[in-house]
C-alpha positions, 0 to 999 in steps of 0.5 A: 299366309301372306295371302291370308294377312292380305285378305285380312288387311283389305277386311280391316280396310273395307271395315274403317271405310264403313265406320268413316262413311257411318260416323261422318253421314250428317257432316258437311263432307258427306257429298264427298264420303259418298262419291269416294264410296261409290269410287272406291266400290267400283274400283274394288269390284273392277279389280275383282273382274280383272284378278279373277278372270285374267288367270289371277286367283279367283279366291283374291276376286272374291275377297276383293268383291266381298269387300265392295259390298259393305262399302256400298251399302254403307253408301247407300244408308249414309245417303238415303236415311234421311228420305225414309224407308221406301228410299232405304228399301230401293237402296237394298234392292240396288244391292241385291242387283249389285250382288248378282253383277259382281257375281257375274263380274267376278265368277266366284264366291258365289256363297258370299254374293248369294249371303249378301244378297239374300240378306239385303233382299229381307232387308228391303222386305222388312223396309218395305213393311215398314214403310207401309205403315207397321212400327219397327217392332211389328216389321221385325217380327214379320221379317223373323218369321218370314225368314225362319220359316223360308230356311225350310224351302232352301232344300226344295229350291236348290234340290235341282242344282245337284242334278242339273246336266250342262247347257246345250250347245248352241248352235251358232257356234259352228259345230254340227249338231247331234241332238245329244248333250256329251255327259259331263266330265269329272271336272264339270261334276265337281264344279257344279256340286262346289257351286250348288253347296255355296249357293245352298250355304249362301242361301241359309246364311242370308236368311239366318243373317236376317232372320237373327238380326230381325229378331234381335231388333225384336227383343231389344226394341220390344212393342212397349211404347215406354221403352225398349224393356225386355220381356218373357214373351219376345225372349221366348220368341228370340229363343225359338227362332235361335233353335229353329235356325241353329238345330240340325235340319232332318233333311240336311245332306252336309253340316256346311249348310246347317252350319252357315245357319248356325252361327247367326243362331248363336249370334242371336242367342248371345243377343238375347242373353245381353238383353235378358241381363237389362231386365228384372231381377228373375230375368237378368239372373234365370233368363241370362243363364239359361239363354248362355247355356242354350248358346253353348249347346247350339255351338257345340251341336253347329260343331259336332254336326259336320265332324261325326255322325250323331247316334240314331236316337241322337239324331232322332231327338234332335230331329224332333226338336227342329221340328218343335222349334219350327212349330213354336214360330208362329204361337210365339210370335203371337205372344210377343205381339200381344195377339193372345191378350187382344184375343182374352187368352191367357 
């Protein structure tokens, strides 16, 4: 219990530091805060590596390593935001490299570092699209579609991780090479399976957080130049993305990876509900009620998917809904962008 309280304290301190950096981003103390933020991030990463590599707790090292990531992200935002989207995209790519280097140094917390790295990569892509000349709404719409559809490729990309064997012995280590690789032991197999699950969950969570954040931006900003007015096309697109992310996948082997994508999906639906409340009378009443009900359904499905096996008919219905949601991502995005009106359809 004391260790959990210590972890919570580290997270609260990191959150307080991020708030301090973002609030004083335009103050005269900005340079000093950026320098202190870099020092704190490097110190946390060094402590994480020492704690994990020198016989300490791997969990403690992972928490300390994760804590340096939001501080570094806040520092990049505060330091590079005056220079526009290209500089922010470069900062996001630097954060991706920081996540990879952090995992190499710490050797633990693969799921968290993967989640953060994929999310920063999504941010870099969205900022690069915005720097290419598209509006914030169009860049967020493209990112939401791409990240949502990319979750379909996660099982295929990580399929070989469960069956990959141990590396070949190094011929320079002084041992005689026999030309055969010894079979892995039970502990090696368990560690490899745990690592593959962490990486798969991190990919799901990172893409889901990126898609959910972009979907929320699409709904809250809107394509209207007069102001952020919610509309039925943008709300429909956000709901389709949330359903595609939150519904159980037909090919999912465990409930951990779908749950990693289900939490951002529920958060997206809640954001849609708050956006619908700002609309007119029918949207604020009917739309808000429907979106809150969908949030409850997605939460119930996500909580029960990993604890018990659903009925075959229920599993088939959920699979059909998941396929339908993914099939509607691109058409709903075109509707939200107003493509059908420009083409004279509808």
